[in-house]
Backbone as JSON, one array per atom type, in Angstrom:
{
  "sequence": "XXXXXXXXXXXXXXXXXXXXXXXXXXXXXXXXXXXXXXXXXXXXXXXXXXXXXXXXXXXXXXXXXXXXXXXXXXXXXX",
  "N": [[8.38, 27.07, 33.44], [9.73, 27.44, 36.6], [8.15, 28.82, 39.49], [9.98, 30.03, 41.22], [11.97, 30.9, 39.57], [11.08, 33.11, 38.27], [11.43, 35.82, 39.43], [14.24, 36.28, 39.05], [14.45, 36.1, 36.26], [12.89, 38.29, 35.48], [14.4, 40.4, 36.61], [16.81, 40.18, 35.1], [15.89, 40.61, 32.47], [14.77, 43.14, 32.72], [17.05, 44.64, 33.31], [18.45, 44.36, 30.89], [16.71, 45.76, 29.27], [17.06, 48.28, 30.13], [15.62, 49.22, 32.27], [14.76, 50.44, 35.58], [16.69, 49.18, 38.36], [15.11, 48.4, 40.43], [12.88, 47.2, 39.36], [10.44, 44.7, 39.5], [8.42, 41.71, 40.05], [6.15, 42.74, 41.3], [6.05, 45.29, 40.23], [5.0, 44.94, 37.66], [2.51, 43.91, 38.31], [1.37, 46.05, 39.76], [1.4, 48.01, 37.74], [-0.36, 46.87, 35.88], [-2.8, 46.82, 37.33], [-3.15, 49.56, 37.81], [-3.32, 50.51, 35.15], [-5.66, 49.19, 34.34], [-7.57, 50.44, 36.02], [-7.23, 53.11, 35.17], [-8.27, 52.92, 32.65], [-10.97, 52.82, 33.0], [-11.88, 50.7, 34.55], [-13.46, 49.13, 37.39], [-13.12, 49.64, 40.94], [-13.99, 47.49, 42.46], [-13.86, 45.27, 40.67], [-11.12, 45.36, 40.07], [-10.11, 44.8, 42.57], [-10.94, 42.16, 42.87], [-9.52, 40.95, 40.74], [-6.89, 41.39, 41.58], [-6.91, 39.97, 43.87], [-7.15, 41.15, 46.39], [-7.86, 41.56, 49.82], [-9.04, 43.76, 50.98], [-10.77, 46.65, 49.77], [-9.46, 49.0, 50.24], [-6.75, 48.52, 49.91], [-6.58, 48.09, 47.16], [-7.39, 50.58, 46.29], [-5.12, 52.1, 46.58], [-3.81, 51.92, 44.19], [-5.26, 53.45, 42.48], [-5.15, 56.06, 40.41], [-6.78, 57.86, 39.2], [-7.99, 60.04, 40.4], [-5.98, 61.84, 40.5], [-5.86, 63.28, 38.2], [-6.46, 66.34, 36.52], [-9.2, 67.9, 35.21], [-10.2, 69.7, 32.21], [-12.47, 71.19, 32.67], [-12.28, 71.68, 35.41], [-10.04, 73.31, 35.5], [-11.0, 75.54, 34.14], [-12.63, 76.63, 36.04], [-11.07, 78.17, 37.61], [-10.66, 81.42, 38.38], [-9.07, 84.32, 37.43]],
  "CA": [[9.29, 27.84, 34.27], [9.41, 27.33, 38.02], [7.83, 30.13, 40.07], [11.15, 30.63, 41.87], [12.84, 31.45, 38.53], [10.47, 34.32, 37.7], [12.08, 37.09, 39.82], [15.54, 36.43, 38.4], [14.2, 36.37, 34.84], [12.42, 39.68, 35.37], [15.54, 41.29, 36.86], [17.73, 40.15, 33.95], [15.27, 41.25, 31.3], [14.63, 44.58, 33.03], [18.39, 45.22, 33.16], [18.74, 44.44, 29.45], [15.83, 46.77, 28.67], [17.4, 49.59, 30.66], [14.65, 49.62, 33.29], [15.4, 50.59, 36.89], [17.06, 47.95, 39.04], [14.03, 48.07, 41.35], [11.78, 46.52, 38.64], [10.2, 43.36, 40.02], [7.1, 41.16, 39.72], [5.11, 43.66, 41.78], [6.0, 46.43, 39.3], [4.07, 44.59, 36.59], [1.19, 43.77, 38.94], [0.89, 47.4, 40.04], [1.15, 48.67, 36.46], [-1.57, 46.29, 35.31], [-3.97, 47.29, 38.08], [-3.29, 50.99, 37.54], [-3.82, 50.66, 33.77], [-7.06, 48.76, 34.34], [-8.38, 51.51, 36.62], [-7.15, 54.29, 34.29], [-9.1, 52.67, 31.46], [-12.38, 52.76, 33.36], [-12.23, 49.54, 35.37], [-13.99, 49.47, 38.71], [-12.32, 49.22, 42.11], [-14.46, 46.16, 42.87], [-13.28, 44.27, 39.77], [-9.66, 45.37, 40.26], [-9.88, 44.11, 43.84], [-11.09, 40.72, 42.59], [-8.41, 40.55, 39.87], [-5.67, 41.42, 42.37], [-7.12, 39.12, 45.05], [-6.95, 41.93, 47.61], [-8.93, 41.37, 50.8], [-9.69, 45.04, 51.26], [-10.75, 47.63, 48.68], [-8.51, 50.07, 50.59], [-5.46, 48.16, 49.31], [-6.71, 48.32, 45.72], [-7.53, 52.03, 46.1], [-3.77, 52.68, 46.51], [-3.39, 51.91, 42.79], [-6.17, 54.3, 41.72], [-4.57, 57.38, 40.16], [-7.71, 58.66, 38.4], [-8.29, 61.31, 41.07], [-4.82, 62.73, 40.33], [-6.0, 64.02, 36.95], [-7.23, 67.57, 36.56], [-9.92, 68.04, 33.94], [-10.26, 71.05, 31.65], [-13.56, 71.86, 33.38], [-11.78, 72.15, 36.71], [-9.13, 74.42, 35.23], [-11.81, 76.7, 33.74], [-13.25, 77.19, 37.24], [-10.13, 79.09, 38.23], [-10.82, 82.77, 37.86], [-7.95, 85.2, 37.8]],
  "C": [[8.81, 27.7, 35.72], [9.12, 28.72, 38.58], [9.04, 30.81, 40.72], [12.11, 31.25, 40.85], [12.34, 32.79, 37.99], [11.18, 35.61, 38.14], [13.43, 37.32, 39.15], [15.4, 36.76, 36.92], [13.77, 37.81, 34.64], [13.57, 40.65, 35.59], [16.49, 41.34, 35.67], [17.15, 40.88, 32.75], [15.08, 42.75, 31.51], [15.97, 45.28, 32.85], [18.73, 45.4, 31.7], [17.92, 45.52, 28.76], [16.14, 48.17, 29.17], [16.42, 50.1, 31.7], [15.36, 49.73, 34.64], [15.66, 49.23, 37.55], [15.96, 47.49, 40.0], [12.84, 47.37, 40.69], [11.67, 45.09, 39.14], [8.81, 42.88, 39.6], [5.99, 42.12, 40.13], [4.98, 44.87, 40.88], [4.97, 46.15, 38.21], [2.65, 44.45, 37.12], [0.58, 45.16, 39.18], [0.56, 48.15, 38.76], [-0.14, 48.17, 35.82], [-2.83, 46.78, 36.01], [-4.22, 48.76, 37.81], [-3.83, 51.23, 36.14], [-5.28, 50.26, 33.66], [-7.95, 49.87, 34.89], [-8.38, 52.77, 35.75], [-8.03, 54.15, 33.06], [-10.56, 52.41, 31.8], [-12.8, 51.54, 34.16], [-12.7, 49.98, 36.74], [-13.06, 48.96, 39.81], [-12.7, 47.8, 42.5], [-13.85, 45.07, 41.99], [-11.76, 44.2, 39.91], [-9.3, 44.63, 41.55], [-9.95, 42.6, 43.63], [-9.92, 40.2, 41.75], [-7.12, 40.43, 40.68], [-5.73, 40.5, 43.59], [-6.78, 39.87, 46.34], [-8.14, 41.67, 48.53], [-9.74, 42.64, 50.99], [-9.66, 45.95, 50.03], [-9.8, 48.79, 48.97], [-7.14, 49.79, 49.97], [-5.49, 48.47, 47.82], [-6.76, 49.81, 45.43], [-6.16, 52.71, 46.01], [-3.27, 52.76, 45.07], [-4.2, 52.87, 41.93], [-5.6, 55.7, 41.6], [-5.54, 58.31, 39.42], [-8.02, 59.99, 39.08], [-7.13, 62.29, 40.97], [-4.95, 63.62, 39.1], [-6.85, 65.26, 37.15], [-7.88, 67.75, 35.2], [-9.91, 69.5, 33.49], [-11.36, 71.84, 32.35], [-13.12, 72.42, 34.72], [-10.85, 73.34, 36.53], [-9.92, 75.68, 34.89], [-12.49, 77.35, 34.94], [-12.35, 78.21, 37.93], [-10.29, 80.46, 37.59], [-9.69, 83.63, 38.35], [-8.35, 86.64, 37.57]]
}
């Protein structure tokens, strides 16, 4: 498959699967990096996998700090 055919193929398959029209190649790239980080991967390795020049770019995909742990919830005293 020619690289220029990939975006069209993804759009058609996403449409058939009922995914949002905005689904594109970057959607899969971002999902992969986010899943890697969520599963304990390091920013440094994710940066290398994604070929990002700056770790700041890779850090945009890191959602692990968005999670609230049970220990943090127990700290709340009412």
